[in-house]
C-alpha positions, 0 to 999 in steps of 0.5 A: 475479529478487526482488521489491521488497516496498513498502507505501504510506502514504496512500490518497487520489486519488494515493495509490491510483494509486500502489498501482495502478501499482505492482500493474502493475510486477513487479519490486514486491510491495506489501505493503500500505498505510497511512492514518488514515481507516478507512472509506476504507482499508476501501474501497481495500482491498476495491476493490484487494484490498490488505492495509490496516494499522491502524497505520503500524508495521506495514506500515513492519515488513513492507516494504522500501521505502516510498512516502510520498504 
């Protein structure tokens, strides 16, 4: 089965929950996430081992679906 490549916009408390949950669902491949708070984004990226996009457009281009949190 082909995985859906999904990106997440927002890495606050709920965004991190969404990213974590999506990582555990076999039907999804997490492309990465975008957040305006660079410091927070780098912490989340390191913690969850997920790519952080510094520009929303890059995330959108690299994703088939977007979860806006």
